[in-house]
Short mmCIF file of the C-alpha atoms (twelve columns), coordinates in Angstrom:
data_MODEL
# 
_entry.id   MODEL 
# 
loop_
_atom_site.group_PDB 
_atom_site.id 
_atom_site.type_symbol 
_atom_site.label_atom_id 
_atom_site.label_alt_id 
_atom_site.label_comp_id 
_atom_site.label_asym_id 
_atom_site.label_seq_id 
_atom_site.Cartn_x 
_atom_site.Cartn_y 
_atom_site.Cartn_z 
_atom_site.pdbx_PDB_model_num 
ATOM 1   C CA . UNK A 1   23.312  1.808   -35.680 1 
ATOM 2   C CA . UNK A 2   23.673  -1.661  -33.838 1 
ATOM 3   C CA . UNK A 3   27.028  -0.493  -32.473 1 
ATOM 4   C CA . UNK A 4   25.938  2.944   -31.441 1 
ATOM 5   C CA . UNK A 5   22.830  1.426   -29.530 1 
ATOM 6   C CA . UNK A 6   25.382  -0.964  -27.625 1 
ATOM 7   C CA . UNK A 7   27.636  2.030   -26.607 1 
ATOM 8   C CA . UNK A 8   24.578  4.130   -25.421 1 
ATOM 9   C CA . UNK A 9   23.324  1.209   -23.330 1 
ATOM 10  C CA . UNK A 10  26.656  1.028   -21.879 1 
ATOM 11  C CA . UNK A 11  27.096  4.439   -20.861 1 
ATOM 12  C CA . UNK A 12  23.653  4.446   -19.292 1 
ATOM 13  C CA . UNK A 13  24.610  1.254   -17.345 1 
ATOM 14  C CA . UNK A 14  28.199  2.369   -16.457 1 
ATOM 15  C CA . UNK A 15  31.602  1.377   -17.875 1 
ATOM 16  C CA . UNK A 16  31.543  -2.180  -16.481 1 
ATOM 17  C CA . UNK A 17  28.065  -3.433  -17.815 1 
ATOM 18  C CA . UNK A 18  26.573  -4.155  -14.503 1 
ATOM 19  C CA . UNK A 19  23.856  -6.773  -14.903 1 
ATOM 20  C CA . UNK A 20  20.381  -5.358  -14.739 1 
ATOM 21  C CA . UNK A 21  18.467  -5.477  -11.343 1 
ATOM 22  C CA . UNK A 22  15.700  -8.455  -11.473 1 
ATOM 23  C CA . UNK A 23  12.187  -6.819  -11.611 1 
ATOM 24  C CA . UNK A 24  9.805   -8.565  -9.310  1 
ATOM 25  C CA . UNK A 25  6.058   -7.982  -9.258  1 
ATOM 26  C CA . UNK A 26  4.515   -7.503  -5.808  1 
ATOM 27  C CA . UNK A 27  0.972   -6.873  -4.868  1 
ATOM 28  C CA . UNK A 28  1.027   -3.650  -2.990  1 
ATOM 29  C CA . UNK A 29  3.425   -0.753  -2.883  1 
ATOM 30  C CA . UNK A 30  6.937   0.067   -1.611  1 
ATOM 31  C CA . UNK A 31  7.119   -0.533  2.116   1 
ATOM 32  C CA . UNK A 32  4.695   -3.490  1.957   1 
ATOM 33  C CA . UNK A 33  5.107   -7.066  3.510   1 
ATOM 34  C CA . UNK A 34  5.312   -8.345  -0.189  1 
ATOM 35  C CA . UNK A 35  8.217   -6.062  -0.831  1 
ATOM 36  C CA . UNK A 36  9.948   -7.380  2.379   1 
ATOM 37  C CA . UNK A 37  9.285   -10.854 1.440   1 
ATOM 38  C CA . UNK A 38  10.627  -10.307 -1.979  1 
ATOM 39  C CA . UNK A 39  13.941  -8.698  -0.796  1 
ATOM 40  C CA . UNK A 40  14.358  -11.562 1.746   1 
ATOM 41  C CA . UNK A 41  14.161  -14.141 -0.852  1 
ATOM 42  C CA . UNK A 42  15.730  -12.527 -4.055  1 
ATOM 43  C CA . UNK A 43  18.057  -10.135 -2.079  1 
ATOM 44  C CA . UNK A 44  17.678  -6.176  -1.442  1 
ATOM 45  C CA . UNK A 45  19.139  -5.291  -5.010  1 
ATOM 46  C CA . UNK A 46  15.935  -5.916  -6.817  1 
ATOM 47  C CA . UNK A 47  13.446  -3.627  -8.583  1 
ATOM 48  C CA . UNK A 48  9.964   -4.215  -7.164  1 
ATOM 49  C CA . UNK A 49  7.061   -3.620  -9.702  1 
ATOM 50  C CA . UNK A 50  3.801   -2.654  -7.695  1 
ATOM 51  C CA . UNK A 51  0.408   -4.021  -8.586  1 
ATOM 52  C CA . UNK A 52  -2.643  -2.951  -7.026  1 
ATOM 53  C CA . UNK A 53  -4.611  -6.230  -7.146  1 
ATOM 54  C CA . UNK A 54  -3.771  -9.727  -7.345  1 
ATOM 55  C CA . UNK A 55  -5.138  -10.087 -10.761 1 
ATOM 56  C CA . UNK A 56  -2.877  -7.305  -11.942 1 
ATOM 57  C CA . UNK A 57  0.027   -8.977  -10.203 1 
ATOM 58  C CA . UNK A 58  -0.405  -12.336 -12.139 1 
ATOM 59  C CA . UNK A 59  -0.894  -10.442 -15.577 1 
ATOM 60  C CA . UNK A 60  2.284   -8.718  -14.670 1 
ATOM 61  C CA . UNK A 61  4.275   -12.033 -13.933 1 
ATOM 62  C CA . UNK A 62  3.104   -13.482 -17.423 1 
ATOM 63  C CA . UNK A 63  4.561   -10.518 -19.183 1 
ATOM 64  C CA . UNK A 64  8.288   -10.753 -19.783 1 
ATOM 65  C CA . UNK A 65  8.152   -7.235  -20.871 1 
ATOM 66  C CA . UNK A 66  7.241   -6.183  -17.339 1 
ATOM 67  C CA . UNK A 67  8.833   -8.536  -14.640 1 
ATOM 68  C CA . UNK A 68  11.346  -11.185 -14.164 1 
ATOM 69  C CA . UNK A 69  9.156   -12.971 -11.691 1 
ATOM 70  C CA . UNK A 70  6.527   -12.344 -8.870  1 
ATOM 71  C CA . UNK A 71  5.846   -12.912 -5.346  1 
ATOM 72  C CA . UNK A 72  2.232   -13.706 -4.157  1 
ATOM 73  C CA . UNK A 73  0.858   -14.342 -0.650  1 
ATOM 74  C CA . UNK A 74  -1.181  -17.311 -0.502  1 
ATOM 75  C CA . UNK A 75  -2.169  -18.060 3.120   1 
ATOM 76  C CA . UNK A 76  -1.874  -16.436 6.669   1 
ATOM 77  C CA . UNK A 77  -1.637  -18.364 9.848   1 
ATOM 78  C CA . UNK A 78  -4.455  -16.522 11.475  1 
ATOM 79  C CA . UNK A 79  -6.577  -15.471 8.565   1 
ATOM 80  C CA . UNK A 80  -6.350  -18.594 6.479   1 
ATOM 81  C CA . UNK A 81  -6.309  -19.037 2.767   1 
ATOM 82  C CA . UNK A 82  -6.363  -16.334 0.076   1 
ATOM 83  C CA . UNK A 83  -8.905  -18.437 -1.904  1 
ATOM 84  C CA . UNK A 84  -8.759  -16.136 -5.079  1 
ATOM 85  C CA . UNK A 85  -5.136  -16.577 -5.371  1 
ATOM 86  C CA . UNK A 86  -5.403  -20.140 -5.800  1 
ATOM 87  C CA . UNK A 87  -7.801  -19.963 -8.534  1 
ATOM 88  C CA . UNK A 88  -5.805  -17.134 -10.118 1 
ATOM 89  C CA . UNK A 89  -2.640  -19.322 -10.070 1 
ATOM 90  C CA . UNK A 90  -4.476  -22.375 -11.715 1 
ATOM 91  C CA . UNK A 91  -5.698  -20.099 -14.322 1 
ATOM 92  C CA . UNK A 92  -2.403  -18.515 -14.965 1 
ATOM 93  C CA . UNK A 93  0.447   -20.133 -17.125 1 
ATOM 94  C CA . UNK A 94  3.017   -19.381 -13.892 1 
ATOM 95  C CA . UNK A 95  4.763   -21.971 -12.187 1 
ATOM 96  C CA . UNK A 96  5.389   -22.159 -8.260  1 
ATOM 97  C CA . UNK A 97  9.238   -22.106 -8.094  1 
ATOM 98  C CA . UNK A 98  9.781   -21.287 -4.249  1 
ATOM 99  C CA . UNK A 99  8.290   -20.113 -1.281  1 
ATOM 100 C CA . UNK A 100 8.897   -17.979 2.066   1 
ATOM 101 C CA . UNK A 101 7.039   -17.445 5.421   1 
ATOM 102 C CA . UNK A 102 7.400   -14.195 6.724   1 
ATOM 103 C CA . UNK A 103 6.409   -12.912 10.287  1 
ATOM 104 C CA . UNK A 104 3.803   -10.329 10.263  1 
ATOM 105 C CA . UNK A 105 4.360   -7.681  12.791  1 
ATOM 106 C CA . UNK A 106 1.781   -4.791  12.561  1 
ATOM 107 C CA . UNK A 107 2.422   -1.250  13.805  1 
ATOM 108 C CA . UNK A 108 -0.163  1.625   14.452  1 
ATOM 109 C CA . UNK A 109 1.115   4.637   12.878  1 
ATOM 110 C CA . UNK A 110 0.217   8.310   12.053  1 
ATOM 111 C CA . UNK A 111 1.667   11.785  11.251  1 
ATOM 112 C CA . UNK A 112 4.472   12.632  13.774  1 
ATOM 113 C CA . UNK A 113 2.845   14.370  17.008  1 
ATOM 114 C CA . UNK A 114 -0.337  12.452  16.872  1 
ATOM 115 C CA . UNK A 115 -1.498  10.561  19.791  1 
ATOM 116 C CA . UNK A 116 -3.924  7.313   19.631  1 
ATOM 117 C CA . UNK A 117 -6.585  9.475   21.362  1 
ATOM 118 C CA . UNK A 118 -6.768  11.921  18.410  1 
ATOM 119 C CA . UNK A 119 -7.023  9.253   15.812  1 
ATOM 120 C CA . UNK A 120 -10.759 9.186   14.191  1 
ATOM 121 C CA . UNK A 121 -9.899  6.545   11.595  1 
ATOM 122 C CA . UNK A 122 -7.297  3.845   10.969  1 
ATOM 123 C CA . UNK A 123 -6.834  2.523   7.553   1 
ATOM 124 C CA . UNK A 124 -5.422  -0.731  6.214   1 
ATOM 125 C CA . UNK A 125 -5.862  -3.730  4.137   1 
ATOM 126 C CA . UNK A 126 -8.933  -5.944  5.287   1 
ATOM 127 C CA . UNK A 127 -6.608  -8.789  6.439   1 
ATOM 128 C CA . UNK A 128 -4.528  -6.544  8.592   1 
ATOM 129 C CA . UNK A 129 -7.675  -5.024  10.378  1 
ATOM 130 C CA . UNK A 130 -8.774  -8.657  10.868  1 
ATOM 131 C CA . UNK A 131 -5.582  -9.539  12.309  1 
ATOM 132 C CA . UNK A 132 -5.484  -6.460  14.996  1 
ATOM 133 C CA . UNK A 133 -9.290  -6.437  15.909  1 
ATOM 134 C CA . UNK A 134 -8.405  -6.994  19.581  1 
ATOM 135 C CA . UNK A 135 -6.309  -4.068  20.143  1 
ATOM 136 C CA . UNK A 136 -9.024  -1.631  18.945  1 
ATOM 137 C CA . UNK A 137 -11.562 -3.199  21.201  1 
ATOM 138 C CA . UNK A 138 -10.279 -0.678  23.692  1 
ATOM 139 C CA . UNK A 139 -10.669 2.379   21.335  1 
ATOM 140 C CA . UNK A 140 -14.347 1.890   20.030  1 
ATOM 141 C CA . UNK A 141 -14.379 5.545   19.070  1 
ATOM 142 C CA . UNK A 142 -11.954 4.692   16.010  1 
ATOM 143 C CA . UNK A 143 -13.490 3.767   12.746  1 
ATOM 144 C CA . UNK A 144 -11.567 0.909   10.844  1 
ATOM 145 C CA . UNK A 145 -11.573 1.701   7.166   1 
ATOM 146 C CA . UNK A 146 -10.404 -1.235  4.653   1 
ATOM 147 C CA . UNK A 147 -8.140  -0.130  1.933   1 
ATOM 148 C CA . UNK A 148 -6.313  -1.989  -1.054  1 
ATOM 149 C CA . UNK A 149 -2.919  -2.172  0.961   1 
ATOM 150 C CA . UNK A 150 -1.284  -1.691  4.122   1 
ATOM 151 C CA . UNK A 151 1.850   0.472   2.804   1 
ATOM 152 C CA . UNK A 152 -0.550  2.406   0.721   1 
ATOM 153 C CA . UNK A 153 -2.508  3.497   3.730   1 
ATOM 154 C CA . UNK A 154 0.727   4.918   5.134   1 
ATOM 155 C CA . UNK A 155 1.818   6.468   1.923   1 
ATOM 156 C CA . UNK A 156 -1.383  8.134   1.632   1 
ATOM 157 C CA . UNK A 157 -1.218  9.579   5.225   1 
ATOM 158 C CA . UNK A 158 1.981   11.127  4.396   1 
ATOM 159 C CA . UNK A 159 1.301   12.571  1.040   1 
ATOM 160 C CA . UNK A 160 -2.422  13.877  1.851   1 
ATOM 161 C CA . UNK A 161 -1.286  15.120  5.223   1 
ATOM 162 C CA . UNK A 162 -4.221  13.154  6.942   1 
ATOM 163 C CA . UNK A 163 -4.563  14.511  10.279  1 
ATOM 164 C CA . UNK A 164 -6.306  12.266  12.941  1 
ATOM 165 C CA . UNK A 165 -5.879  9.151   10.674  1 
ATOM 166 C CA . UNK A 166 -3.639  6.179   11.653  1 
ATOM 167 C CA . UNK A 167 -2.425  3.138   9.398   1 
ATOM 168 C CA . UNK A 168 -1.663  -0.375  10.261  1 
ATOM 169 C CA . UNK A 169 1.475   -1.470  8.420   1 
ATOM 170 C CA . UNK A 170 4.905   -2.685  8.871   1 
ATOM 171 C CA . UNK A 171 7.785   -0.842  10.551  1 
ATOM 172 C CA . UNK A 172 9.260   -0.625  6.974   1 
ATOM 173 C CA . UNK A 173 6.523   1.518   5.850   1 
ATOM 174 C CA . UNK A 174 6.804   3.933   8.817   1 
ATOM 175 C CA . UNK A 175 10.385  4.537   8.248   1 
ATOM 176 C CA . UNK A 176 9.641   4.920   4.485   1 
ATOM 177 C CA . UNK A 177 7.041   7.552   4.885   1 
ATOM 178 C CA . UNK A 178 8.257   9.263   7.847   1 
ATOM 179 C CA . UNK A 179 5.358   8.233   10.195  1 
ATOM 180 C CA . UNK A 180 5.396   7.923   13.804  1 
ATOM 181 C CA . UNK A 181 4.837   4.413   15.457  1 
ATOM 182 C CA . UNK A 182 1.931   4.869   18.114  1 
ATOM 183 C CA . UNK A 183 1.864   1.223   19.162  1 
ATOM 184 C CA . UNK A 184 4.155   -1.519  17.922  1 
ATOM 185 C CA . UNK A 185 3.069   -5.390  17.765  1 
ATOM 186 C CA . UNK A 186 -0.666  -4.862  17.585  1 
ATOM 187 C CA . UNK A 187 -1.441  -7.981  16.078  1 
ATOM 188 C CA . UNK A 188 -3.625  -10.347 18.137  1 
ATOM 189 C CA . UNK A 189 -1.691  -13.566 17.783  1 
ATOM 190 C CA . UNK A 190 1.986   -12.739 17.988  1 
ATOM 191 C CA . UNK A 191 3.157   -15.978 15.972  1 
ATOM 192 C CA . UNK A 192 1.623   -14.470 12.687  1 
ATOM 193 C CA . UNK A 193 2.958   -15.654 9.512   1 
ATOM 194 C CA . UNK A 194 2.141   -15.268 5.992   1 
ATOM 195 C CA . UNK A 195 3.256   -17.663 3.398   1 
ATOM 196 C CA . UNK A 196 4.393   -16.097 -0.164  1 
ATOM 197 C CA . UNK A 197 4.894   -18.144 -3.181  1 
ATOM 198 C CA . UNK A 198 7.621   -17.349 -5.722  1 
ATOM 199 C CA . UNK A 199 6.062   -17.444 -9.462  1 
ATOM 200 C CA . UNK A 200 7.825   -17.756 -12.567 1 
ATOM 201 C CA . UNK A 201 7.200   -18.212 -16.020 1 
ATOM 202 C CA . UNK A 202 9.594   -21.085 -16.434 1 
ATOM 203 C CA . UNK A 203 10.617  -23.840 -14.115 1 
ATOM 204 C CA . UNK A 204 13.599  -22.602 -12.282 1 
ATOM 205 C CA . UNK A 205 15.331  -24.123 -9.256  1 
ATOM 206 C CA . UNK A 206 18.444  -22.079 -9.140  1 
ATOM 207 C CA . UNK A 207 20.673  -24.912 -7.542  1 
ATOM 208 C CA . UNK A 208 18.000  -25.753 -5.042  1 
ATOM 209 C CA . UNK A 209 16.928  -29.243 -4.034  1 
ATOM 210 C CA . UNK A 210 13.533  -29.785 -4.575  1 
ATOM 211 C CA . UNK A 211 11.328  -31.347 -1.513  1 
ATOM 212 C CA . UNK A 212 8.008   -29.733 -2.003  1 
ATOM 213 C CA . UNK A 213 5.448   -29.738 -4.529  1 
ATOM 214 C CA . UNK A 214 2.029   -28.051 -5.282  1 
ATOM 215 C CA . UNK A 215 -0.668  -29.839 -7.087  1 
ATOM 216 C CA . UNK A 216 -4.131  -29.300 -8.503  1 
ATOM 217 C CA . UNK A 217 -6.526  -32.296 -9.064  1 
ATOM 218 C CA . UNK A 218 -9.974  -33.457 -9.376  1 
ATOM 219 C CA . UNK A 219 -11.450 -37.006 -8.439  1 
ATOM 220 C CA . UNK A 220 -14.791 -38.698 -9.319  1 
ATOM 221 C CA . UNK A 221 -17.780 -38.031 -7.648  1 
ATOM 222 C CA . UNK A 222 -17.819 -41.836 -6.120  1 
ATOM 223 C CA . UNK A 223 -17.550 -42.837 -2.508  1 
ATOM 224 C CA . UNK A 224 -13.752 -43.023 -1.316  1 
ATOM 225 C CA . UNK A 225 -12.350 -41.333 -4.468  1 
ATOM 226 C CA . UNK A 226 -10.807 -38.635 -2.499  1 
ATOM 227 C CA . UNK A 227 -9.501  -41.013 0.002   1 
ATOM 228 C CA . UNK A 228 -7.789  -43.175 -2.771  1 
ATOM 229 C CA . UNK A 229 -5.788  -39.886 -4.120  1 
ATOM 230 C CA . UNK A 230 -4.778  -39.249 -0.583  1 
ATOM 231 C CA . UNK A 231 -3.873  -42.769 0.229   1 
ATOM 232 C CA . UNK A 232 -1.747  -42.681 -2.952  1 
ATOM 233 C CA . UNK A 233 0.306   -39.859 -1.678  1 
ATOM 234 C CA . UNK A 234 0.751   -41.630 1.932   1 
ATOM 235 C CA . UNK A 235 1.791   -44.828 0.392   1 
ATOM 236 C CA . UNK A 236 5.007   -43.187 -1.011  1 
ATOM 237 C CA . UNK A 237 6.011   -41.477 2.070   1 
ATOM 238 C CA . UNK A 238 4.813   -37.999 1.202   1 
ATOM 239 C CA . UNK A 239 3.490   -35.558 3.838   1 
ATOM 240 C CA . UNK A 240 0.325   -33.518 2.854   1 
ATOM 241 C CA . UNK A 241 1.259   -29.942 4.372   1 
ATOM 242 C CA . UNK A 242 -1.878  -28.251 2.641   1 
ATOM 243 C CA . UNK A 243 -5.272  -29.353 1.278   1 
ATOM 244 C CA . UNK A 244 -7.873  -26.845 0.063   1 
ATOM 245 C CA . UNK A 245 -11.053 -27.600 -1.700  1 
ATOM 246 C CA . UNK A 246 -12.721 -25.250 -4.543  1 
ATOM 247 C CA . UNK A 247 -16.355 -25.666 -6.111  1 
ATOM 248 C CA . UNK A 248 -16.251 -26.649 -9.854  1 
ATOM 249 C CA . UNK A 249 -18.253 -23.644 -11.163 1 
ATOM 250 C CA . UNK A 250 -20.155 -25.720 -13.747 1 
ATOM 251 C CA . UNK A 251 -21.516 -28.383 -11.699 1 
ATOM 252 C CA . UNK A 252 -23.025 -28.173 -8.345  1 
ATOM 253 C CA . UNK A 253 -21.469 -29.723 -5.149  1 
ATOM 254 C CA . UNK A 254 -18.405 -30.873 -7.263  1 
ATOM 255 C CA . UNK A 255 -14.928 -29.860 -6.197  1 
ATOM 256 C CA . UNK A 256 -11.160 -29.382 -7.252  1 
ATOM 257 C CA . UNK A 257 -8.447  -29.923 -4.608  1 
ATOM 258 C CA . UNK A 258 -5.279  -28.031 -4.096  1 
ATOM 259 C CA . UNK A 259 -2.652  -30.068 -2.243  1 
ATOM 260 C CA . UNK A 260 0.911   -29.258 -1.011  1 
ATOM 261 C CA . UNK A 261 3.038   -32.353 -0.551  1 
ATOM 262 C CA . UNK A 262 6.475   -32.515 1.072   1 
ATOM 263 C CA . UNK A 263 9.112   -35.271 0.436   1 
ATOM 264 C CA . UNK A 264 12.657  -36.457 0.869   1 
ATOM 265 C CA . UNK A 265 13.107  -38.503 -2.206  1 
ATOM 266 C CA . UNK A 266 12.478  -37.204 -5.711  1 
ATOM 267 C CA . UNK A 267 11.971  -40.632 -7.108  1 
ATOM 268 C CA . UNK A 268 9.256   -41.313 -4.321  1 
ATOM 269 C CA . UNK A 269 7.414   -38.063 -5.448  1 
ATOM 270 C CA . UNK A 270 7.502   -39.251 -9.071  1 
ATOM 271 C CA . UNK A 271 5.907   -42.718 -8.106  1 
ATOM 272 C CA . UNK A 272 3.232   -40.889 -6.313  1 
ATOM 273 C CA . UNK A 273 2.515   -38.723 -9.190  1 
ATOM 274 C CA . UNK A 274 2.260   -41.583 -11.299 1 
ATOM 275 C CA . UNK A 275 -0.213  -43.225 -8.971  1 
ATOM 276 C CA . UNK A 276 -2.155  -40.007 -8.697  1 
ATOM 277 C CA . UNK A 277 -2.687  -39.867 -12.366 1 
ATOM 278 C CA . UNK A 278 -4.461  -42.936 -12.142 1 
ATOM 279 C CA . UNK A 279 -6.380  -42.006 -9.167  1 
ATOM 280 C CA . UNK A 280 -7.696  -38.630 -10.389 1 
ATOM 281 C CA . UNK A 281 -9.757  -37.185 -13.139 1 
ATOM 282 C CA . UNK A 282 -7.651  -34.466 -13.722 1 
ATOM 283 C CA . UNK A 283 -3.890  -33.604 -12.363 1 
ATOM 284 C CA . UNK A 284 -1.769  -30.705 -12.740 1 
ATOM 285 C CA . UNK A 285 1.602   -29.818 -11.067 1 
ATOM 286 C CA . UNK A 286 1.750   -26.180 -10.294 1 
ATOM 287 C CA . UNK A 287 5.292   -26.286 -9.200  1 
ATOM 288 C CA . UNK A 288 8.083   -28.713 -7.741  1 
ATOM 289 C CA . UNK A 289 10.420  -26.459 -5.535  1 
ATOM 290 C CA . UNK A 290 12.473  -26.288 -2.222  1 
ATOM 291 C CA . UNK A 291 10.513  -25.543 0.961   1 
ATOM 292 C CA . UNK A 292 10.699  -22.030 2.153   1 
ATOM 293 C CA . UNK A 293 12.520  -20.798 5.149   1 
ATOM 294 C CA . UNK A 294 10.883  -18.819 7.890   1 
ATOM 295 C CA . UNK A 295 11.679  -15.223 8.405   1 
ATOM 296 C CA . UNK A 296 11.186  -13.974 11.947  1 
# 
């Protein structure tokens, strides 16, 4: 029985037993910016596993039966931090093992033959709408409708043949779903980038030299306690590239802090970490990884 199973698997995968494709969880659907970022980081030969929400994405990332890893947007250069994702990350068992910065280039698209003047509605994710509001100031008659995902909005226009309805999404979504681009690059600010975190159940470096870390800590409610923690980081030559506060739900006006630090020497980071353990009430390392590249 065991031998028969092996032969069956071999016949399904071909005579050379090619390695299985990596299954990478993304928030959104095929043609989304998450998929684009995932393929830049992992390579085009992956299977993306869509999740409707970020909560679903984290659950999939934790399940070895569903994915080999996940990619999650964490902040945008225009819209700022996605606060809920920091909380999801802290409450999960996933590790940050990498990152990538992707240029976001929004297109207005609709069924072929449609003109902007015919549009009654434009659908997209709330963040994409926020990033393109200035463009639509010239079209006050168009109703902007928030949806779960940019690419899903494009997909629904195609599948439901929605006349006089447009979508804001990436060029890859227009190509995938056969839609016509009515206006390109409609984002208000052209240097619009989203940072994505690469998440894994295990700490994996894949030959990369770590020079960045994501930390989560809490300090005492005493004067200068946060300053002491930040001074410890500075004393060892680390650069704080991001700091974000979160309320402690059980206690009024108390806060946790998420902090991304960059370093050139691993031993300097380790010494800073030892100092932070003494300067904080709680400290958790969410991941140590290599600073990500920027995809234009």
